[in-house]
N, C-alpha and C positions, 0 to 999 in steps of 0.2 A: 281122421282124426286129423282137424286143423287149425290155425290162427292158436291165441293164447291168449290168456289174463295175467295181469300183473297184481300184484299184492303188494304194497309197501308195508313193513313191521321193523320193529326199531328194540325188541323185546319187553318192551311194555304190554300193561293188561290188555288196556285196548288194542297197541298193535298185532296180538293173537286172537284176540277176538275177530279181525277182522280177517287173519288167517283162517280161522276155521269160519266164515262165512264164504272167502272166496273159492274154498276146498267145495263145500258144496257147489258154490253156483259156477265152477268150472266142471263139475262130476254133470250136472243139469244140461251145460251146454255144451259138452261133451268136446274139450278144448282143455290145450295144456296149459299148467299155472306156473310162473314165474315166480318166487318170492324174493323181495330185494328189498336189501339192506342196506343203507346208504353211507358212505367212512368218512367222514366229515372231520375238517382241523377240530382239536378241541378247543372249548371257548374260551376266551379273554386270554387267546395267548396271540402276539404281533405276526402280522403277516412275513414279515422276515425269520419268524421266529425257527432253527433249524433241531429237529428233534433228534433224538439220538436213536441209532438202531436201535435198541433195547425196548425205547419207549415204543418206536413204530410198530415193533414185533406185538409187543403188548397189546395195540386198541385194533390191530388184525387180527389178532387169536380170538379178541373179545367180541370184533364184529362176524367170524366165523362160527362163534357159539352163538348168537344170536340168531345167527340163520340157518343153521342145524337145527335147531331150538323151533322153529319155524315151520320148518321143512317135513320135518316127525308130525308136528300138529297138522300138518296138511295131510299128510299118507295117512296118518291114523282116523282122520275125520271123511278123507273119500279114498279109500285104498287104490281104485281103481283107474285114477289119472295120473299123470305124465306130470311130476313135481319139478322143478328145478331151481336151486338155491345159488345167488349172486351177491356180492358183495362189488356195489359200484364208488369211484370216489367222489365227492365231493358234497354240497349239502343235499336234504332228501327234497326239498320243493325241486331244486334242479335236475335230478338225476331222476325223481318220480315224471317231472313232464318232457322229458326226454324218453322215457319208455314208451309213456302212452302216445307218439307218432306211428308206435307199429301194434300197439296193442287193442283187442276189443272193447275193455274194460280194465279200470283201474282202480283197488280198491285201499281204504286206508280205514285206521281208526279213528274216532272225532278228535284225538288229542294222543298228543307222544309224552317221554318223558321229561322232557324238561319246560312242556307247554302245561303251566300251571293255572287253568282256566277255569276250573271248575265243571258246571255243566254245559259250557260253552265251546264251539269249536277252537280248533288249535290253529296257529297261522298256516300250517303245512297243508289241512286239508282246507281248509278257504282256498288258499292262491291255487292248490290243484283242480279247484271247482273251477276257478277262475280262468283257467292257463292251459288245462289239458287239450290234447287234440282228439280225445275218446270219451265217452262218457265216464263218469268219478260216482265212484257208491260209497259214502261213508258209512261206518259201522258205528251206529250210536250206543244198539245195547248189547251184552254179551251172549244172552240165550235167541235160538233162532225163533223168530215173532211167526205168529198165525194170523187168520184174517187176510183180508182184499190189497191188493195193489193198489194204493189211492195215486190219479193222475191227476195234476194241475191243468187242467187245459183254460187257452186264452186267444187261439186260433193263429198265432203268431209261428214263424219260421223255427225256432227250437222248439216250440209245444211242439208241430208236428215228430219235430225228431224223437223228443220226448214220449208223444203217443207210441211211436211203432217201440220204442225201448220196454215201455211197460205192457204191452200186450203179447211180444215175445217174452216178456218174464210169464207172466200169467200165464200164457199155454206152456212153460217150460213149470212152472211150479202149478199147475192145473188146479189154478186160483180163479177169482173173477177179478173183476177191474170197476172200482169206484171213479167215473171220468166228473170231477167236480170244476166247475165253473161258477167263481163267484163275480159278482159285477155291483158295482155302482153308478148312479150317474155321471161320476168323473173318471171310469177309468171305459167306459163304452164307447164304441165311436161315433162320431157326428155326424147326425142322419141329412140325408141330402134336402134343400129348403120343400119345404109342403105349403108356406102359409106366407103371406104377404107380412102381416101382424109379427107370427113368431119363423120367422125363416129356418130355425135349427130346435122347432119342439118339436118332442115326441107326444101326441096323442096319449090320452090315461091307456095304461096296459100294454102300450105297444113296444115299450122298452125293454120289458119283460119277454113280449115274444119275440123280440128282436134277437134275445141273445140265447133262448129254448134253440131258435132258430142258427145261432152261431155254433152249440152244442153238436147238435143232430148232425149239420154241416162237419164241423168237424172227427167226427164219427165213423162218417158214412163210408163203407165198407171196409170196417173192420168187421162184418159178423161174415163176410166173405171169404176174410184171409185168414180170419179166427175164428173158425164155425164153432169152437168148443169152450172160447172164452165168454161168458156170460159178463155183460154191462152193465151197471146201474149207472145212471143218468144224474145227475143234483146237481140242478142252480140254486145259487144260492144268492141271495141281495146282501153283497154286505163286502169289507173289504177282504182280499185274498188272503193276506196271511193270516188272521185268528182262523180262518176258515181251514185252510192246509193244514193247520197247524195240530186245531181239533180232531180234524179227520185222519190225522196222523196216530192219536190217542189206540185207535184198534187196527193199525196197517200192519202187514208184514213189510212193507214198502213205500215210501213216499217220490213221485217221481214230479222233477219237474225242469221245466227248461230253462237252459242259462241266464236268459235275458226274455219277457212278455213284449205284448206289441204295443206295451207302455214305458219301457224301457228307453235309456237316452241312447244312440246308438255306440257313443266311444265307452259305455260301461261294458266291460266284460262278465259283470255278475249282477245282475239285477236285484231292486229292493226285496222283492219276495222270493228268490231262490238265496237268498243271505238267511232271511228271518228264518226259511223251514232250517236250513242247514243248522243255525244257532239253537231251534228249539222245538223241531220236531221230537217225538216219542218214537218214532220207529226210526231204522235206516232210511236216508234218503241218496237217492241219484240224481245227480244232476245231468240232462244231457243236452250238447252245444246243437244248434242246429247250422244246417247251409245258408249262404248267404239270400235272402228275396229275390225269387224270380217273377216273371210274370204272373200274373194274376189268375189263381189258383194252383200255383206251383207247390205251394206249404199244403197242399191237399194229401190222405194219405193215397198212395197209387200200388 
């Protein structure tokens, strides 16, 4: 057994749901699980406030209790995995970003104890999806979902990394992949000039054919690398965000890249990823891709 996963927990119900999911995931991946709780300064206290030792001991005891409960949940869910519980000083987002530097995957609940966001995503999960150095899985529902893994495909470098993640998950969970590519005339690549009067226009039906080709090329090689994973190719003409959110209704996991081919370079998290994180009906994995390389470097190898 090598490598490890991290799950962040704060004692909240969503935090414990994340621990349950992470334990199952660690069991599938055959890796160790690190349960991490961030021990931050109490809110609304000035930075120069010196807390009495008894108060500091009280907060530490509470933190230890949170970790002990989470570790017990993990060991009950997956008795065969190696579980370690850690209390780290600092804000939750900072601590989990640091943990992501060496982890295979970081799992968190969709919101925590101090985040009154209703069905929307909390600040820790949002910030982690944007800044983590490894894939981030946000658990949005308490029960273990069924159904396929839905993969958002757009041909970007981040999308290539998301593709590998989705197929590895599908192979481990013995389920199929729905590779969904949504397109409009506005998010499709500009075609090369072919006509003097309309130098950048597609002929009738050619745009749809080009998008089908992009999906096929992106998935090229997956049948050889993952022969046991069945794939449903789904091309949808329409905006990407509502298409992925709707597909997530029947998914056990929705996987997206951190930033798509139409995103601005300076953005760490694209608009599609943000929308899916906030509104999907299933857990969501956000996968960061490597920087773009030579032509074709973002294809599956």
